[in-house]
N, C-alpha and C positions, 0 to 999 in steps of 0.2 A: 594342353593347347598353348603355344607360346603367346606373349602378349602381342606380339606384331600381328600373329595371325587374328586374335580376337579384335585388334583395332581394324584390321582389313574387313572382316566380315560385316562389322558395324559401319564402316566408312562405304562399304559396297551397298549395303542396304539403304544407307541414307542416299547415296548417289542414285540409286534406281529408283528410289520414291519422288526425290525432289526434282530432278531433271524434267521428267514428263510434266510434272506441274508449273515449273518455271517456264518451259518452253511454251506451253499451253498458254500462259498468262500473256506472252508476247505474240500470240497468233494474229494474223490480220483480220481472220474471220470474228474477231470479236468487236469489231468496229461496227458502230449503230446497233448493237444487240442490246436488248433490255436486260437491265441488271439482274432480274430474277432469272430470266434464261441462263446468263452466265454463271450465276450462283448455282443453278441446276446442273449446268454442265460440269463444273468444278466439283460438285458433290460426287458426280459420277467417277470423275478422275480420282478423288479421294478413295472412293469405294475401290478401285482396281489397286490402288496402293495398299489399302488394308488387306486386300485379297492375298498379297504377297507375304504380309506380316503373319496371317493367321497359320499357315501350315508350318512356318518357322518356329512359331510358339509352340503349336501342338506336337511337333516332333523334337522339341529341346534343341534346335539347333543354333540358338541365340546364344553366344557365350556370356557368362555372367549372370544368367537367369536360371535358377534350379528348377527341375521339373515341375515342382508343386506350385511355385509361383508363376511359372510358365503357363500352366494351365488356367489359372486365375486371370492372368492377363489375357489368355486366348478368349475368355468369356467376356472381359471388357472390351476388348478389340471387336469382338462378334457384335456386341450391342452397338459400337460405333459403327461398324458396318451396316447393320441394318438401319441405324439412323441416318447414314449418308444416303442410302438407297431411298428411303422415304422421302428425303430433302429433294433427291434428284427427281423423283417422279411428282412430287407435290410442286416443284418448280415448273416442270413441264405442264403440269395441268392448269396451273395459273396462266402460262403464257399460251398455250395451245390445247384446251380440253378436249376438243374432237381427235386430234392426233393420238392423245393418251387413251381415249376410249377405244379407237381403232386397235391400238397395240393390245390393250387388255382383253379384247374381243377376238384377238387373232385375225383381224381383216384389214390389217394396215398393208400397204403396198410395198413397204420396206422390210426386207427380210430380217435386218438387225433388230427390229422390235420384236419379233416373235422369241429370238435368242434372249434378249434381255428380260421378258416377261417370264421365261420359264426359269432363268435364273434367279428372279425376284422371288417368285413363290417358293422355289427350292429353298432360298435363304430364309424365307420365313418360317418354313416348315422345320428346317434345321434349329433355329432359334427357339421355336414353340417346343420342339423335342428336347431341347437342352433345359427349358425353363421348367418342363414338366417331367423331366427324368425321374425325380423321386416318387411323384404321383403314380406315373405308370408302372413303375416298379419292374422295368425291364432288367433282363439279364445283361451283365455288362458287355458280352460278346455281342448280344443282339442289338443294344444301343449303339455300340461303337459301329456296327455293320450300316445300321440305318444312318447314322450322323455323318460317316465318312461317305456314304453313298450319295446323300443330299449335298455334301460338300463337293464331291466331284462334278454334279450336276451344275453346282453354282459356278465352279471355276470354268468349266467348259462353255456354258452359256455366256458367261461374262466376257470370256476371252473372245468368242466370236462375236458377240455383240459389239465390243469396243473395237475390234478389228474392222468390222464392215462399215462402221461409221466413219464417214469423211468429215471430220469436225475440227475442233481446236487443237485436238492432240497433234503433236508431231510425229509423223510417220515412224521415222526410225526409232525414237525412244518408246514410243508405244509398242513396237514391235518387240523391242528388248523387255520392256515390262510384261507384255503378255507372255514370252518365251519363258521369262524367269517364273512367273505364276504357275505355269504348266509344269516346268520341270522341278520345281521345288515341291508342288503337290504331289506330282509322281514318286519322286524320291520318299516323301514321308508315308504315303500310302504304302509303298514297297517295304520301307523299314516297319512300319506297324503291324503289317501281314495279318490285318483283321480277318480275311477270309480263311486263313490257315487255322486260326484259333477256332472259327466257327465249324470247320471240318472236323477237328478234333473232338470238339463238344458233341457233335452229333454221332460220332463213332464210339 
């Protein structure tokens, strides 16, 4: 890979991650909002940005990062993603606990809440599965199927959740970020071909 292409990939990633955050910071909807509420919202935006980085690391698509180191960074970014989601939910709980309870019990009148909660639990399950991987002693292909399956649920749920919210994120940059998350995830899943390995093992 040429140096120009490497720089282009990293610059593109930085642009895709930074632009939604910067534009959200200038959103008029932040006026008169409680600081905790604003922090919770930006934690959600950061989580979406990290969701783009995760498949890039898992698929070894970031130039200059060897596969082994990429998988290590994948774990670190996954921990950061979980932390961002926890901060997102905790901030919303502080500012409006009844709304969070409605979301967690799937009784919220806003459809985006259901998608967010499903994505959150799938993320926690994926993180727990990674943490307990050695103790569970799962075969590699079984673990990969479970982990990537949960990751797919996280991506779909998070993208729909973010897209349905009419909040601080600017619409065009949000659409681009959501599309990139979906496209990169699909590419990595297709490259890994986890399901093909599983079929061969069963045969």
